[in-house]
N, C-alpha and C positions, 0 to 999 in steps of 0.2 A: 504494500500501500504507500504511495506517493505522499510523502510530507509539504504539506503547503509552506509557504514564507512565513506565514503568522505561526505555525506549529513548530517551525525551524527556531525563530527567534524566541518561542517559551522554552524550548529545551535549553537553549544556549544560558537564557536568564537562570533556569533552575540551576544548571552545573556551576554559575558564577554568584549564586546567590552569596548575598552577606548579611550576617544577622545586623550590625549596626547601620548598615544601610536602609534596612528595611523596617529599623526601628525610627530612623529619622523619617522616612516618608509616611509611615502610619500615623507618626505624631504630627505631620504636618496636615496629614487628611482627617486629626482627631479621631482615627481608628485605633490608637495604640491600646486606650483602655478596654475598648470593645475585644482585641486581639487578647488581652491579658482574661479577661472575662472567660472567653471562649476554650481558653488553654486551663483555665481553672477547674470550668465546667467537664472537660474532657478529663482530666486528671480525678476529679470526684467521682465522675461515673465507673473510670476502670476500678480506683481504688474500693468502692463500694460493692462491684461486682466479685471482685477476689476476695474480699471477707465473706460475702454473703455464700459464696461457691465453697470455700474452706467450711463454714459452717454446717452448710449442707451434706458436704462429705462427710465430716465429722459424725454429724448427727446419723448419718446412715450408717456409718460403720459402727460406732458405739452401741445404738439400739440393736443390731444384730449381730453382737459378740455372742449373745444368748438368744435364745426363741423368744420374740417380741410378742407371742400370741400367750406367753405362760409369765414371763418376767417384766416387770416395770423396768424403766431407766433406774428408779432408786434401788430395786432387788439387785440389776446387774451390779450396781456399784457397792451395795452391802452384803449381798450372800457371796460374791466371787472376789477374785482379787484383781476387781477393777477400781477400788475406790479412789484412787489417785485420778485415774482416767475421767473418772464421773464429774470429779471435783474440776479438772482441765475442760472439758466438755461445757461443763456449766457456766464456766469463765467465758471460753472461747464463742459459744451461742449467745449468750448473754450480752455480750459488748458488741457480737454483730449485728444484732437485731437493733442494739441500741443506736449504733452507729449509723443503720442504715435508716432509721426513721428519724434520726437529727438531722442526716443529709438531707432527706426529702423535705422535712420541714424548714430547713433553709431554702432550699429552691424555690418553695412555694411560698417563702415570707409567712409562713404560719406561725411560728413559735413566738414571734414579737407580741410582747404583752400577755404571753400566755406561759409564764414561769412553771405554773402547776405541772404542765405538760410535762417539761424537761424533767421536773422532780420527780413524776410519775415513772418516766423513763429509767432514771437514777434507780428508785428503789424497786422495781423490777428486776433489774440486774442483781442489787443486795439480796433481794428474797430467793433468786433463782440460785444463787452462790450459797447462799445461808441453807437452803434446800439440801444441796448436795453435802456441806461441812457435817451438816446433823445427821446423827444414825437413825436408820429408819428399822431398828429391831425392836419389832412389839414385845417380845419375850424379854429380852436383856434390859431395855430402857424404853418403857412406856411411855415415861413422862415425855423423852426426847422425841418418840416416835410419833407422838400428837403435835409436838411443836413442828416437827418436820412437815407433817402434812398441812398444818396453817401456812406454814410459809410458802408453801408449794401452791395454795390457794391465793395466797396475797401477790405471789407474782404472776399468776394468770388474770387477777383484778386489774392491777397496776398495768399490765401491758395493755388491756383492753381499754382502759380509761385513757391512756395517752393515744394510742393508736386510733381506735374505731372514730372518734370525734373527726380526727385528721381525714382519714379517706371518706368520710361523709361531706366533709368541707371540699375535698378533690372532686369528688361525684357532684356537687353542686357547681364547682366552678368549671367544669369539664361534662357535659351532659353526654357527650357522645361513648364516655367511661361508664356512666352510669350502672348500665347494665351488667358488664364485665365486673365492676366492683361488687354489686349486689352479689353476683353468682360467687364471687370468690370470698366473701364473709360468710356467706351461706356453707360453701364447702369446707372450708377451713375450721370454721366454729361449729356450726351445725354438724359436720361430718365428725369431727372429733367427739362432739358429744355423742351421736349416733355408734361412734366406735366403743365409747366407753359402755353403753348401752347393751349392746350386741355382744363384745368380747368382754364386758367386766373390767375390772382392775388388770390392765396388761399394758405391754408396751406400745401395742398397736395405737393406742388412744394417744399416747404422747409422741410416738412416730408420726402420726398422722397430722397432729396439732404443729409441732416444729418444723416439718417438711413443709406441708402446706403454707405456715407463715413464712417461711423463708422464700419458697418458690412466689408468694404474692409480692413479697419485697422486691424480688428481683424484677418481677413482672412492671411492678410500680417503678422502679428504679430506671430498667430501660425505657420505659414509655414515655416518663417526665422529664427525664435527662435529654432523651432525643428530641422531645419537645421544644426545650429550653435551648439545645443547642442549634438545631435548625432556625429558630426564629433569629439567633446571632449570627448565624452563618449568611442568613438573607441579607441582614444588615451591613455584614462584612464585605460581600461580595457583590452587592448592589450597582456600586457605580465603577468596577473594575472592567477594562477595555480587553484584556488577556487573561482570561479565565485559567490557563495552565499556570502561568505564574502566580496568581492570585492564590489558587488551591495550595500551590508551594509554599507561600507565606503563611497562609491558613494553618499549616501544618506544623509550622517551625514554631519550637518553644525558644522564644526570647530570652527567657528569663534563666535557661540552662546554663550560657556561656558566662552571664553575669554572676552566677552565684559560684560557677567553678574558677572564674576570674578572683572573685573575692576571698575563695578558699586560698588559692593559690597565694595572693598578697598577704592574708593572713599568716601563711606558713612562712614566708619570706621575714617577715617581721617577726615571727617567733626565734627563728634560726639568725636573724641580722638585725637587732634593733634599731640599728643606725638608719636602715631603710626608711622606718616610718618617720625618724628625726629629718633626713634629707629631704621626704617629701612635704 
């Protein structure tokens, strides 16, 4: 396929691209802050996806160490030699869910003036970790077994109190998502209760809830971050004549070289104090 003169110029421009030149050009066009926001949102999206996928994999692996139709997550941690793994799972999963929800709060400007929602999320992690730390051995430690049950209930309630109002807000702001959000809520929460009713106290109920919750967060993160990035991208590329060159600028992280240069300068100052004095 023959390349046009415009395409050739775009390729040459991409090969000779310079971060500082791009920075000055974007600054002159009042697009530098927009570019920074685009880069930031792409990094947030990638980070949230990695955190949630890690928690999803960990949940599936941990929940199937023993038969989930017989043993709950607590049983696996307390009856077998997986107690430390149960605690690590609670920390990883709790923080992953909290991080993802807080990222979505920020993305949708939802948390402003709603500090109680952030507190609810923090408490949900605290109670999940407490549930893992407190022994669930009814015969040996009856008091601690009851407390273990209470903290598990509190964890679920605080997650519900923080997350459900948010997804209802998103549903209201994005009518096209209303049906799928309603279905996800019904499947995750209603399905977990149905699993509890049908299978009794087993790991199936917990597996359904946590896997469903993480998948729901993955879906919301993908959709909402993509929507924000597309809006920013349209504004960024709107007045560009050469799309090939513009797209190359779009994907360049202008902050990466700056941070690297700052680290190098700090390293030079640490090894040669006179360098900072001369400067």
